[in-house]
N, C-alpha and C positions, 0 to 999 in steps of 0.2 A: 299538205305536205305528208310524205310517206316516211314513216319512222323506220329506222334500221334497228330491228329488234331480233332476239333470239328467243326461242321457246325453251321454257324451263322444264323441270321434271314434272311439274304439276300441269303442264300444258298451257300455261299462261304466258303471254309475251312478257319478256323482260327487256328493259331498256339496256343498251350497251353501256359499258363502264364510263365511257367518255361522253355520253349524251348529256346535253345541257337543256334545261327547259327554255323554251322560247315562246314568242307570241303565236301559239297555235290553238286551235279549238274553235268552236262555234261562235258566231257573232263577234269575232276579233278579241274574245276574252283570253287572258293568259292562261296557259295550262298550269295546273297545280302540280308541283313537284311531289311525287309519290315515293314512299320508302321502296327500297330495292325489293323486287319480288311482289309488290303489291300492284295489282292492275290499276290503271287510271279509271276515273269515273265513267268515261266513254266506253272503255272496254268492258266494265261491269254491266253497263246498259245493254251492250250487244251479246252477252253471254246468256245461256239459258239458266234458269234458277237451280237446276240440279248441279250444274258445274260451279255455280256461286256457292252452293251448300257445301260441295265437296271441298272447295278452296277454303271456306270459312271453317270447316271441321279440321282441316289440315292446319290452318293458322292457329286455331284454338289448341290443338294438340301440341303444336310447336311452342305456343305460349306456355301451356301447362308444363311441358318439358323444361322450358327455360326457367319457369318459376321454381320447379323442383330442383333443377341444377343450382339455381341462385340460393335457394334454401340450404342445399347441401354445402355449397361453397361458404355461406354465411356460418353454417355449423362448424365447418372446418376452420374458418377464420376465428370463430369464438373459441374453439378448442385450443388452437394455436396461441391465441391471445391468453387464455387461462394458463397454458404452459409457460409462456413468456413471463406472465405476471408471477407465477410461482417461482420461476428462475430469479426474477428480480427480487422477490421477497428473500429467497435463500441468499442471494448475492448481498443484499443489504444486511442480513443477519450476519454472514461471514465478515462483511465490511465492518459492522459494528464490533464484532468479536475481535477482529484484527486491530481495530482502532483502540479498543480497551487494552489488548495485549501490548500495543505500541506505547500507550500511555503508561502502563505498568513498567515496561522496559525503560521508558524515558525516566520515570520516577526512580526506578532502581539505579539507572546510570548516575542520576543526580545524587542519590544517596551514596553511591559508591565513590563518586567524585568528591563529595564532601568528606567521606571517611578517608579517602586517599589523602586529601589535603590536611586533615586532622593528623593522620599518620605521619605525613611529612613534617608538619609542625612539631609533633611529639618527638620525632627523630632528631630534628634540629635541636629541641631543648635537651634531649638526652645527650647529644653530642657536646653541647655547651656544658652540661652538667659533668660529663666525662672529662672534658678538657679542664674544667675548674677543679675537679676532684683530683685529677692528675697533677695539676700545678700545686694544689694544697698538699698532696701526698709528697711531691718532690721537695716542697718547703719543709714539711714535717720530717722527712727522712734526712734532709740536710741538717736540720736543727738537731735531730737525735744523733746523727753522726758527729756533729760539733760537740754535743754533750758527752758522747762516747769517747771522743778523743780527749776532752777535758777530764773525764773520769779515769781514762786510761793514764793520762799524765799524772793525776793525783794518786792513782794506784801505784804508779811507779815511784812517785815521791815517798808514799807510805812504805813501800817495800824497802826503799833505801834507808828510810828512818828506822824501820824495824831491824834491818841489818845492823845498822849503826848501833842501835840500842842493845842488840844481842851481843855485840862485840864488847861493848862497855867502855867507860871512860879510861880505863886503865890498860886498855889493850895496846900492845906496841904499835899497831898501825895508827891508832888515834894519837898517841903521844909523841910520835916521831917528829912531829912539827913543833914541839914545845922546847 
């Protein structure tokens, strides 16, 4: 069976992209699928040693370049990982600080709420005390006003008695009724 292949840059036959391995090869053995760009065993046996050596050197150079690129990519990945880990540490520290601040604010809110409730209770007690004091003061003022009226009436009586005593028992105004 003739393969439909194309020559690559290295001069080796490359299988087409859609080619699938089938039962071809000597003595009815199945052909081994080869990686893209790698010649089959049959092709290697047909090539002269210098071409095989060039192909091998090229493959080794590509392999070395791939390993170097892989190492560089791994270094880049590790560097990025370190940057991300540092960011995570910093974010954790910020998060812990914010959690501490949040807890302090919660505690402060609880304290202020307790203080506010105590203030309201104290205000209610002062209002009750004020109402009680006002009622006591009203009673006291009322009692003193009653006493003042009584004292005023007594004073008026005393003034009349004094006037009567000054006029005397023999005064014409006093004896007119006798």
